[in-house]
PQR file of N, CA, C, O and H, with PARSE charges and radii, in Angstrom:
ATOM      1  N   MET A   1     110.949  -9.393 106.011 -0.4000 1.5000
ATOM      2  CA  MET A   1     109.911 -10.383 106.288 -0.0000 2.0000
ATOM      3  C   MET A   1     110.480 -11.451 107.199  0.5500 1.7000
ATOM      4  O   MET A   1     111.695 -11.552 107.365 -0.5500 1.4000
ATOM      5  N   GLY A   2     109.618 -12.233 107.781 -0.4000 1.5000
ATOM      6  CA  GLY A   2     110.052 -13.294 108.682 -0.0000 2.0000
ATOM      7  C   GLY A   2     110.890 -14.336 107.967  0.5500 1.7000
ATOM      8  O   GLY A   2     110.907 -14.398 106.738 -0.5500 1.4000
ATOM      9  H   GLY A   2     108.630 -12.150 107.646  0.4000 1.0000
ATOM     10  N   TYR A   3     111.575 -15.140 108.734 -0.4000 1.5000
ATOM     11  CA  TYR A   3     112.346 -16.223 108.137 -0.0000 2.0000
ATOM     12  C   TYR A   3     111.865 -17.529 108.731  0.5500 1.7000
ATOM     13  O   TYR A   3     111.160 -17.536 109.740 -0.5500 1.4000
ATOM     14  H   TYR A   3     111.561 -15.089 109.732  0.4000 1.0000
ATOM     15  N   TRP A   4     112.241 -18.623 108.116 -0.4000 1.5000
ATOM     16  CA  TRP A   4     111.771 -19.938 108.542 -0.0000 2.0000
ATOM     17  C   TRP A   4     112.734 -20.545 109.539  0.5500 1.7000
ATOM     18  O   TRP A   4     113.941 -20.574 109.301 -0.5500 1.4000
ATOM     19  H   TRP A   4     112.814 -18.617 107.297  0.4000 1.0000
ATOM     20  N   LEU A   5     112.214 -21.027 110.646 -0.4000 1.5000
ATOM     21  CA  LEU A   5     112.972 -21.720 111.665 -0.0000 2.0000
ATOM     22  C   LEU A   5     112.384 -23.121 111.702  0.5500 1.7000
ATOM     23  O   LEU A   5     111.353 -23.348 112.334 -0.5500 1.4000
ATOM     24  H   LEU A   5     111.234 -21.003 110.840  0.4000 1.0000
ATOM     25  N   GLY A   6     113.027 -24.049 111.034 -0.4000 1.5000
ATOM     26  CA  GLY A   6     112.428 -25.369 110.862 -0.0000 2.0000
ATOM     27  C   GLY A   6     111.285 -25.232 109.877  0.5500 1.7000
ATOM     28  O   GLY A   6     111.506 -24.842 108.731 -0.5500 1.4000
ATOM     29  H   GLY A   6     113.865 -23.865 110.520  0.4000 1.0000
ATOM     30  N   VAL A   7     110.069 -25.543 110.298 -0.4000 1.5000
ATOM     31  CA  VAL A   7     108.913 -25.414 109.423 -0.0000 2.0000
ATOM     32  C   VAL A   7     107.937 -24.344 109.910  0.5500 1.7000
ATOM     33  O   VAL A   7     106.833 -24.227 109.379 -0.5500 1.4000
ATOM     34  H   VAL A   7     109.890 -25.860 111.229  0.4000 1.0000
ATOM     35  N   VAL A   8     108.331 -23.574 110.903 -0.4000 1.5000
ATOM     36  CA  VAL A   8     107.456 -22.545 111.468 -0.0000 2.0000
ATOM     37  C   VAL A   8     108.056 -21.175 111.188  0.5500 1.7000
ATOM     38  O   VAL A   8     109.218 -20.920 111.506 -0.5500 1.4000
ATOM     39  H   VAL A   8     109.228 -23.670 111.335  0.4000 1.0000
ATOM     40  N   GLU A   9     107.256 -20.297 110.592 -0.4000 1.5000
ATOM     41  CA  GLU A   9     107.743 -18.950 110.303 -0.0000 2.0000
ATOM     42  C   GLU A   9     107.773 -18.125 111.579  0.5500 1.7000
ATOM     43  O   GLU A   9     106.847 -18.179 112.389 -0.5500 1.4000
ATOM     44  H   GLU A   9     106.313 -20.504 110.334  0.4000 1.0000
ATOM     45  N   THR A  10     108.841 -17.367 111.748 -0.4000 1.5000
ATOM     46  CA  THR A  10     108.971 -16.496 112.914 -0.0000 2.0000
ATOM     47  C   THR A  10     108.966 -15.037 112.475  0.5500 1.7000
ATOM     48  O   THR A  10     109.217 -14.718 111.313 -0.5500 1.4000
ATOM     49  H   THR A  10     109.593 -17.324 111.091  0.4000 1.0000
ATOM     50  N   LEU A  11     108.678 -14.169 113.424 -0.4000 1.5000
ATOM     51  CA  LEU A  11     108.628 -12.736 113.177 -0.0000 2.0000
ATOM     52  C   LEU A  11     109.549 -12.005 114.135  0.5500 1.7000
ATOM     53  O   LEU A  11     109.759 -12.442 115.266 -0.5500 1.4000
ATOM     54  H   LEU A  11     108.474 -14.428 114.368  0.4000 1.0000
ATOM     55  N   SER A  12     110.092 -10.898 113.680 -0.4000 1.5000
ATOM     56  CA  SER A  12     110.828 -10.006 114.569 -0.0000 2.0000
ATOM     57  C   SER A  12     109.811  -9.176 115.355  0.5500 1.7000
ATOM     58  O   SER A  12     108.613  -9.225 115.075 -0.5500 1.4000
ATOM     59  H   SER A  12     109.922 -10.543 112.760  0.4000 1.0000
ATOM     60  N   ILE A  13     110.286  -8.429 116.319 -0.4000 1.5000
ATOM     61  CA  ILE A  13     109.417  -7.538 117.086 -0.0000 2.0000
ATOM     62  C   ILE A  13     108.719  -6.557 116.148  0.5500 1.7000
ATOM     63  O   ILE A  13     107.513  -6.342 116.263 -0.5500 1.4000
ATOM     64  H   ILE A  13     111.259  -8.390 116.547  0.4000 1.0000
ATOM     65  N   GLN A  14     109.464  -5.966 115.228 -0.4000 1.5000
ATOM     66  CA  GLN A  14     108.902  -4.982 114.300 -0.0000 2.0000
ATOM     67  C   GLN A  14     107.858  -5.607 113.382  0.5500 1.7000
ATOM     68  O   GLN A  14     106.806  -5.013 113.144 -0.5500 1.4000
ATOM     69  H   GLN A  14     110.444  -6.141 115.135  0.4000 1.0000
ATOM     70  N   GLU A  15     108.142  -6.809 112.860 -0.4000 1.5000
ATOM     71  CA  GLU A  15     107.185  -7.493 111.981 -0.0000 2.0000
ATOM     72  C   GLU A  15     105.900  -7.839 112.732  0.5500 1.7000
ATOM     73  O   GLU A  15     104.804  -7.692 112.190 -0.5500 1.4000
ATOM     74  H   GLU A  15     108.996  -7.292 113.054  0.4000 1.0000
ATOM     75  N   ALA A  16     106.030  -8.296 113.969 -0.4000 1.5000
ATOM     76  CA  ALA A  16     104.849  -8.607 114.783 -0.0000 2.0000
ATOM     77  C   ALA A  16     104.050  -7.336 115.053  0.5500 1.7000
ATOM     78  O   ALA A  16     102.820  -7.359 115.021 -0.5500 1.4000
ATOM     79  H   ALA A  16     106.920  -8.416 114.410  0.4000 1.0000
ATOM     80  N   ALA A  17     104.739  -6.234 115.316 -0.4000 1.5000
ATOM     81  CA  ALA A  17     104.064  -4.963 115.567 -0.0000 2.0000
ATOM     82  C   ALA A  17     103.242  -4.544 114.349  0.5500 1.7000
ATOM     83  O   ALA A  17     102.102  -4.101 114.491 -0.5500 1.4000
ATOM     84  H   ALA A  17     105.738  -6.216 115.341  0.4000 1.0000
ATOM     85  N   GLU A  18     103.810  -4.681 113.172 -0.4000 1.5000
ATOM     86  CA  GLU A  18     103.090  -4.339 111.950 -0.0000 2.0000
ATOM     87  C   GLU A  18     101.878  -5.247 111.757  0.5500 1.7000
ATOM     88  O   GLU A  18     100.806  -4.776 111.377 -0.5500 1.4000
ATOM     89  H   GLU A  18     104.736  -5.041 113.058  0.4000 1.0000
ATOM     90  N   LEU A  19     102.039  -6.525 112.012 -0.4000 1.5000
ATOM     91  CA  LEU A  19     100.940  -7.488 111.877 -0.0000 2.0000
ATOM     92  C   LEU A  19      99.809  -7.178 112.853  0.5500 1.7000
ATOM     93  O   LEU A  19      98.633  -7.266 112.499 -0.5500 1.4000
ATOM     94  H   LEU A  19     102.910  -6.908 112.320  0.4000 1.0000
ATOM     95  N   LEU A  20     100.173  -6.814 114.084 -0.4000 1.5000
ATOM     96  CA  LEU A  20      99.191  -6.559 115.129 -0.0000 2.0000
ATOM     97  C   LEU A  20      98.647  -5.133 115.123  0.5500 1.7000
ATOM     98  O   LEU A  20      97.647  -4.841 115.779 -0.5500 1.4000
ATOM     99  H   LEU A  20     101.128  -6.743 114.371  0.4000 1.0000
ATOM    100  N   GLY A  21      99.308  -4.250 114.382 -0.4000 1.5000
ATOM    101  CA  GLY A  21      98.861  -2.862 114.324 -0.0000 2.0000
ATOM    102  C   GLY A  21      99.159  -2.082 115.589  0.5500 1.7000
ATOM    103  O   GLY A  21      98.397  -1.195 115.975 -0.5500 1.4000
ATOM    104  H   GLY A  21     100.120  -4.488 113.849  0.4000 1.0000
ATOM    105  N   VAL A  22     100.275  -2.416 116.238 -0.4000 1.5000
ATOM    106  CA  VAL A  22     100.706  -1.722 117.458 -0.0000 2.0000
ATOM    107  C   VAL A  22     102.169  -1.320 117.297  0.5500 1.7000
ATOM    108  O   VAL A  22     102.794  -1.633 116.284 -0.5500 1.4000
ATOM    109  H   VAL A  22     100.893  -3.137 115.925  0.4000 1.0000
ATOM    110  N   THR A  23     102.711  -0.631 118.292 -0.4000 1.5000
ATOM    111  CA  THR A  23     104.112  -0.224 118.226 -0.0000 2.0000
ATOM    112  C   THR A  23     105.028  -1.389 118.600  0.5500 1.7000
ATOM    113  O   THR A  23     104.612  -2.341 119.260 -0.5500 1.4000
ATOM    114  H   THR A  23     102.203  -0.376 119.115  0.4000 1.0000
ATOM    115  N   ALA A  24     106.268  -1.291 118.169 -0.4000 1.5000
ATOM    116  CA  ALA A  24     107.265  -2.309 118.518 -0.0000 2.0000
ATOM    117  C   ALA A  24     107.475  -2.356 120.024  0.5500 1.7000
ATOM    118  O   ALA A  24     107.686  -3.433 120.581 -0.5500 1.4000
ATOM    119  H   ALA A  24     106.606  -0.517 117.633  0.4000 1.0000
ATOM    120  N   SER A  25     107.422  -1.209 120.692 -0.4000 1.5000
ATOM    121  CA  SER A  25     107.611  -1.202 122.147 -0.0000 2.0000
ATOM    122  C   SER A  25     106.454  -1.915 122.854  0.5500 1.7000
ATOM    123  O   SER A  25     106.668  -2.536 123.895 -0.5500 1.4000
ATOM    124  H   SER A  25     107.250  -0.334 120.240  0.4000 1.0000
ATOM    125  N   ALA A  26     105.242  -1.840 122.312 -0.4000 1.5000
ATOM    126  CA  ALA A  26     104.101  -2.551 122.898 -0.0000 2.0000
ATOM    127  C   ALA A  26     104.293  -4.062 122.766  0.5500 1.7000
ATOM    128  O   ALA A  26     103.994  -4.813 123.695 -0.5500 1.4000
ATOM    129  H   ALA A  26     105.068  -1.336 121.466  0.4000 1.0000
ATOM    130  N   VAL A  27     104.791  -4.503 121.611 -0.4000 1.5000
ATOM    131  CA  VAL A  27     105.059  -5.933 121.416 -0.0000 2.0000
ATOM    132  C   VAL A  27     106.166  -6.383 122.361  0.5500 1.7000
ATOM    133  O   VAL A  27     106.039  -7.424 123.005 -0.5500 1.4000
ATOM    134  H   VAL A  27     105.034  -3.893 120.857  0.4000 1.0000
ATOM    135  N   LEU A  28     107.229  -5.628 122.452 -0.4000 1.5000
ATOM    136  CA  LEU A  28     108.343  -5.969 123.335 -0.0000 2.0000
ATOM    137  C   LEU A  28     107.881  -6.062 124.787  0.5500 1.7000
ATOM    138  O   LEU A  28     108.307  -6.954 125.521 -0.5500 1.4000
ATOM    139  H   LEU A  28     107.332  -4.783 121.928  0.4000 1.0000
ATOM    140  N   GLN A  29     107.027  -5.159 125.192 -0.4000 1.5000
ATOM    141  CA  GLN A  29     106.508  -5.177 126.556 -0.0000 2.0000
ATOM    142  C   GLN A  29     105.693  -6.451 126.806  0.5500 1.7000
ATOM    143  O   GLN A  29     105.818  -7.069 127.863 -0.5500 1.4000
ATOM    144  H   GLN A  29     106.681  -4.435 124.596  0.4000 1.0000
ATOM    145  N   ARG A  30     104.858  -6.844 125.835 -0.4000 1.5000
ATOM    146  CA  ARG A  30     104.035  -8.049 125.987 -0.0000 2.0000
ATOM    147  C   ARG A  30     104.892  -9.305 125.971  0.5500 1.7000
ATOM    148  O   ARG A  30     104.621 -10.245 126.718 -0.5500 1.4000
ATOM    149  H   ARG A  30     104.756  -6.342 124.976  0.4000 1.0000
ATOM    150  N   VAL A  31     105.920  -9.335 125.134 -0.4000 1.5000
ATOM    151  CA  VAL A  31     106.820 -10.494 125.090 -0.0000 2.0000
ATOM    152  C   VAL A  31     107.591 -10.597 126.405  0.5500 1.7000
ATOM    153  O   VAL A  31     107.736 -11.684 126.963 -0.5500 1.4000
ATOM    154  H   VAL A  31     106.141  -8.571 124.528  0.4000 1.0000
ATOM    155  N   SER A  32     108.077  -9.477 126.887 -0.4000 1.5000
ATOM    156  CA  SER A  32     108.835  -9.466 128.143 -0.0000 2.0000
ATOM    157  C   SER A  32     107.995  -9.910 129.336  0.5500 1.7000
ATOM    158  O   SER A  32     108.509 -10.541 130.260 -0.5500 1.4000
ATOM    159  H   SER A  32     107.959  -8.594 126.433  0.4000 1.0000
ATOM    160  N   SER A  33     106.705  -9.580 129.317 -0.4000 1.5000
ATOM    161  CA  SER A  33     105.818  -9.959 130.424 -0.0000 2.0000
ATOM    162  C   SER A  33     105.298 -11.385 130.292  0.5500 1.7000
ATOM    163  O   SER A  33     104.752 -11.943 131.243 -0.5500 1.4000
ATOM    164  H   SER A  33     106.288  -9.067 128.567  0.4000 1.0000
ATOM    165  N   GLY A  34     105.468 -11.971 129.110 -0.4000 1.5000
ATOM    166  CA  GLY A  34     105.002 -13.341 128.895 -0.0000 2.0000
ATOM    167  C   GLY A  34     103.599 -13.433 128.329  0.5500 1.7000
ATOM    168  O   GLY A  34     103.112 -14.539 128.094 -0.5500 1.4000
ATOM    169  H   GLY A  34     105.911 -11.517 128.337  0.4000 1.0000
ATOM    170  N   SER A  35     102.928 -12.304 128.099 -0.4000 1.5000
ATOM    171  CA  SER A  35     101.569 -12.358 127.558 -0.0000 2.0000
ATOM    172  C   SER A  35     101.551 -12.608 126.051  0.5500 1.7000
ATOM    173  O   SER A  35     100.500 -12.912 125.487 -0.5500 1.4000
ATOM    174  H   SER A  35     103.324 -11.406 128.289  0.4000 1.0000
ATOM    175  N   LEU A  36     102.689 -12.484 125.406 -0.4000 1.5000
ATOM    176  CA  LEU A  36     102.849 -12.818 123.990 -0.0000 2.0000
ATOM    177  C   LEU A  36     104.043 -13.756 123.908  0.5500 1.7000
ATOM    178  O   LEU A  36     105.140 -13.388 124.329 -0.5500 1.4000
ATOM    179  H   LEU A  36     103.543 -12.237 125.864  0.4000 1.0000
ATOM    180  N   PRO A  37     103.855 -14.972 123.371 -0.5600 1.5000
ATOM    181  CA  PRO A  37     104.952 -15.936 123.360  0.2800 2.0000
ATOM    182  C   PRO A  37     106.076 -15.518 122.411  0.5500 1.7000
ATOM    183  O   PRO A  37     105.829 -15.105 121.278 -0.5500 1.4000
ATOM    184  N   GLY A  38     107.290 -15.629 122.885 -0.4000 1.5000
ATOM    185  CA  GLY A  38     108.454 -15.304 122.069 -0.0000 2.0000
ATOM    186  C   GLY A  38     109.704 -15.884 122.698  0.5500 1.7000
ATOM    187  O   GLY A  38     109.701 -16.290 123.860 -0.5500 1.4000
ATOM    188  H   GLY A  38     107.491 -15.964 123.806  0.4000 1.0000
ATOM    189  N   ARG A  39     110.762 -15.917 121.927 -0.4000 1.5000
ATOM    190  CA  ARG A  39     112.057 -16.443 122.396 -0.0000 2.0000
ATOM    191  C   ARG A  39     113.155 -15.483 122.003  0.5500 1.7000
ATOM    192  O   ARG A  39     113.089 -14.826 120.964 -0.5500 1.4000
ATOM    193  H   ARG A  39     110.765 -15.587 120.983  0.4000 1.0000
ATOM    194  N   ARG A  40     114.166 -15.412 122.850 -0.4000 1.5000
ATOM    195  CA  ARG A  40     115.362 -14.647 122.495 -0.0000 2.0000
ATOM    196  C   ARG A  40     116.269 -15.531 121.657  0.5500 1.7000
ATOM    197  O   ARG A  40     116.532 -16.680 122.010 -0.5500 1.4000
ATOM    198  H   ARG A  40     114.219 -15.946 123.694  0.4000 1.0000
ATOM    199  N   VAL A  41     116.739 -14.990 120.557 -0.4000 1.5000
ATOM    200  CA  VAL A  41     117.732 -15.650 119.715 -0.0000 2.0000
ATOM    201  C   VAL A  41     118.882 -14.662 119.618  0.5500 1.7000
ATOM    202  O   VAL A  41     118.793 -13.651 118.922 -0.5500 1.4000
ATOM    203  H   VAL A  41     116.525 -14.056 120.270  0.4000 1.0000
ATOM    204  N   ASP A  42     119.962 -14.970 120.326 -0.4000 1.5000
ATOM    205  CA  ASP A  42     121.068 -14.024 120.491 -0.0000 2.0000
ATOM    206  C   ASP A  42     120.524 -12.757 121.134  0.5500 1.7000
ATOM    207  O   ASP A  42     120.028 -12.800 122.259 -0.5500 1.4000
ATOM    208  H   ASP A  42     120.034 -15.791 120.891  0.4000 1.0000
ATOM    209  N   ARG A  43     120.611 -11.629 120.436 -0.4000 1.5000
ATOM    210  CA  ARG A  43     120.124 -10.360 121.000 -0.0000 2.0000
ATOM    211  C   ARG A  43     118.694 -10.031 120.584  0.5500 1.7000
ATOM    212  O   ARG A  43     118.106  -9.076 121.092 -0.5500 1.4000
ATOM    213  H   ARG A  43     121.015 -11.594 119.522  0.4000 1.0000
ATOM    214  N   ASP A  44     118.138 -10.801 119.676 -0.4000 1.5000
ATOM    215  CA  ASP A  44     116.824 -10.497 119.112 -0.0000 2.0000
ATOM    216  C   ASP A  44     115.727 -11.372 119.701  0.5500 1.7000
ATOM    217  O   ASP A  44     115.978 -12.489 120.153 -0.5500 1.4000
ATOM    218  H   ASP A  44     118.615 -11.577 119.263  0.4000 1.0000
ATOM    219  N   TRP A  45     114.516 -10.849 119.688 -0.4000 1.5000
ATOM    220  CA  TRP A  45     113.341 -11.637 120.035 -0.0000 2.0000
ATOM    221  C   TRP A  45     112.739 -12.179 118.748  0.5500 1.7000
ATOM    222  O   TRP A  45     112.718 -11.481 117.735 -0.5500 1.4000
ATOM    223  H   TRP A  45     114.312  -9.941 119.320  0.4000 1.0000
ATOM    224  N   ARG A  46     112.253 -13.404 118.773 -0.4000 1.5000
ATOM    225  CA  ARG A  46     111.544 -14.007 117.650 -0.0000 2.0000
ATOM    226  C   ARG A  46     110.207 -14.507 118.160  0.5500 1.7000
ATOM    227  O   ARG A  46     110.135 -15.115 119.228 -0.5500 1.4000
ATOM    228  H   ARG A  46     112.270 -13.972 119.596  0.4000 1.0000
ATOM    229  N   LEU A  47     109.159 -14.256 117.411 -0.4000 1.5000
ATOM    230  CA  LEU A  47     107.818 -14.687 117.768 -0.0000 2.0000
ATOM    231  C   LEU A  47     107.314 -15.636 116.682  0.5500 1.7000
ATOM    232  O   LEU A  47     107.639 -15.467 115.507 -0.5500 1.4000
ATOM    233  H   LEU A  47     109.218 -13.762 116.544  0.4000 1.0000
ATOM    234  N   LEU A  48     106.537 -16.612 117.066 -0.4000 1.5000
ATOM    235  CA  LEU A  48     105.962 -17.527 116.090 -0.0000 2.0000
ATOM    236  C   LEU A  48     104.816 -16.833 115.380  0.5500 1.7000
ATOM    237  O   LEU A  48     103.922 -16.277 116.020 -0.5500 1.4000
ATOM    238  H   LEU A  48     106.273 -16.749 118.020  0.4000 1.0000
ATOM    239  N   ARG A  49     104.845 -16.867 114.056 -0.4000 1.5000
ATOM    240  CA  ARG A  49     103.803 -16.203 113.275 -0.0000 2.0000
ATOM    241  C   ARG A  49     102.405 -16.743 113.605  0.5500 1.7000
ATOM    242  O   ARG A  49     101.489 -15.942 113.792 -0.5500 1.4000
ATOM    243  H   ARG A  49     105.570 -17.319 113.537  0.4000 1.0000
ATOM    244  N   PRO A  50     102.201 -18.070 113.684 -0.5600 1.5000
ATOM    245  CA  PRO A  50     100.852 -18.559 113.995  0.2800 2.0000
ATOM    246  C   PRO A  50     100.329 -18.054 115.341  0.5500 1.7000
ATOM    247  O   PRO A  50      99.147 -17.729 115.455 -0.5500 1.4000
ATOM    248  N   ALA A  51     101.175 -17.983 116.347 -0.4000 1.5000
ATOM    249  CA  ALA A  51     100.750 -17.491 117.666 -0.0000 2.0000
ATOM    250  C   ALA A  51     100.394 -16.015 117.586  0.5500 1.7000
ATOM    251  O   ALA A  51      99.437 -15.578 118.227 -0.5500 1.4000
ATOM    252  H   ALA A  51     102.136 -18.247 116.255  0.4000 1.0000
ATOM    253  N   SER A  52     101.140 -15.243 116.817 -0.4000 1.5000
ATOM    254  CA  SER A  52     100.886 -13.811 116.677 -0.0000 2.0000
ATOM    255  C   SER A  52      99.587 -13.562 115.911  0.5500 1.7000
ATOM    256  O   SER A  52      98.828 -12.653 116.247 -0.5500 1.4000
ATOM    257  H   SER A  52     101.917 -15.597 116.297  0.4000 1.0000
ATOM    258  N   LYS A  53      99.336 -14.366 114.889 -0.4000 1.5000
ATOM    259  CA  LYS A  53      98.142 -14.171 114.065 -0.0000 2.0000
ATOM    260  C   LYS A  53      96.870 -14.450 114.854  0.5500 1.7000
ATOM    261  O   LYS A  53      95.832 -13.857 114.562 -0.5500 1.4000
ATOM    262  H   LYS A  53      99.952 -15.105 114.616  0.4000 1.0000
ATOM    263  N   ARG A  54      96.920 -15.333 115.843 -0.4000 1.5000
ATOM    264  CA  ARG A  54      95.732 -15.628 116.647 -0.0000 2.0000
ATOM    265  C   ARG A  54      95.302 -14.413 117.456  0.5500 1.7000
ATOM    266  O   ARG A  54      94.141 -14.322 117.857 -0.5500 1.4000
ATOM    267  H   ARG A  54      97.763 -15.815 116.081  0.4000 1.0000
ATOM    268  N   LEU A  55      96.204 -13.489 117.700 -0.4000 1.5000
ATOM    269  CA  LEU A  55      95.876 -12.306 118.486 -0.0000 2.0000
ATOM    270  C   LEU A  55      95.206 -11.218 117.659  0.5500 1.7000
ATOM    271  O   LEU A  55      94.654 -10.267 118.212 -0.5500 1.4000
ATOM    272  H   LEU A  55      97.146 -13.563 117.375  0.4000 1.0000
ATOM    273  N   VAL A  56      95.252 -11.354 116.344 -0.4000 1.5000
ATOM    274  CA  VAL A  56      94.685 -10.344 115.461 -0.0000 2.0000
ATOM    275  C   VAL A  56      93.191 -10.592 115.320  0.5500 1.7000
ATOM    276  O   VAL A  56      92.768 -11.696 114.975 -0.5500 1.4000
ATOM    277  H   VAL A  56      95.701 -12.127 115.895  0.4000 1.0000
ATOM    278  N   THR A  57      92.396  -9.567 115.587 -0.4000 1.5000
ATOM    279  CA  THR A  57      90.962  -9.708 115.415 -0.0000 2.0000
ATOM    280  C   THR A  57      90.571  -9.114 114.061  0.5500 1.7000
ATOM    281  O   THR A  57      91.114  -8.083 113.661 -0.5500 1.4000
ATOM    282  H   THR A  57      92.739  -8.671 115.867  0.4000 1.0000
ATOM    283  N   PRO A  58      89.642  -9.747 113.355 -0.5600 1.5000
ATOM    284  CA  PRO A  58      89.222  -9.212 112.056  0.2800 2.0000
ATOM    285  C   PRO A  58      88.632  -7.814 112.196  0.5500 1.7000
ATOM    286  O   PRO A  58      87.939  -7.510 113.167 -0.5500 1.4000
ATOM    287  N   ARG A  59      88.914  -6.979 111.220 -0.4000 1.5000
ATOM    288  CA  ARG A  59      88.382  -5.618 111.215 -0.0000 2.0000
ATOM    289  C   ARG A  59      87.286  -5.520 110.152  0.5500 1.7000
ATOM    290  O   ARG A  59      87.422  -6.071 109.060 -0.5500 1.4000
ATOM    291  H   ARG A  59      89.476  -7.225 110.431  0.4000 1.0000
ATOM    292  N   ASP A  60      86.212  -4.824 110.475 -0.4000 1.5000
ATOM    293  CA  ASP A  60      85.120  -4.618 109.513 -0.0000 2.0000
ATOM    294  C   ASP A  60      85.288  -3.315 108.794  0.5500 1.7000
ATOM    295  O   ASP A  60      84.466  -2.969 107.945 -0.5500 1.4000
ATOM    296  H   ASP A  60      86.101  -4.376 111.363  0.4000 1.0000
TER
END
């Protein structure tokens, strides 16, 4: 699961992929292009959970 960075929860590429219902490579591609906000921390990408959740559309 994500960990806390200050007071904002962050997600790994894999965690964001699971949340968004897409592959990890799709998330990595969007982060690399800048269409999904994220930051590199050492060798890993971290995404803000609130920013990722806004991209999820409700399913009926």
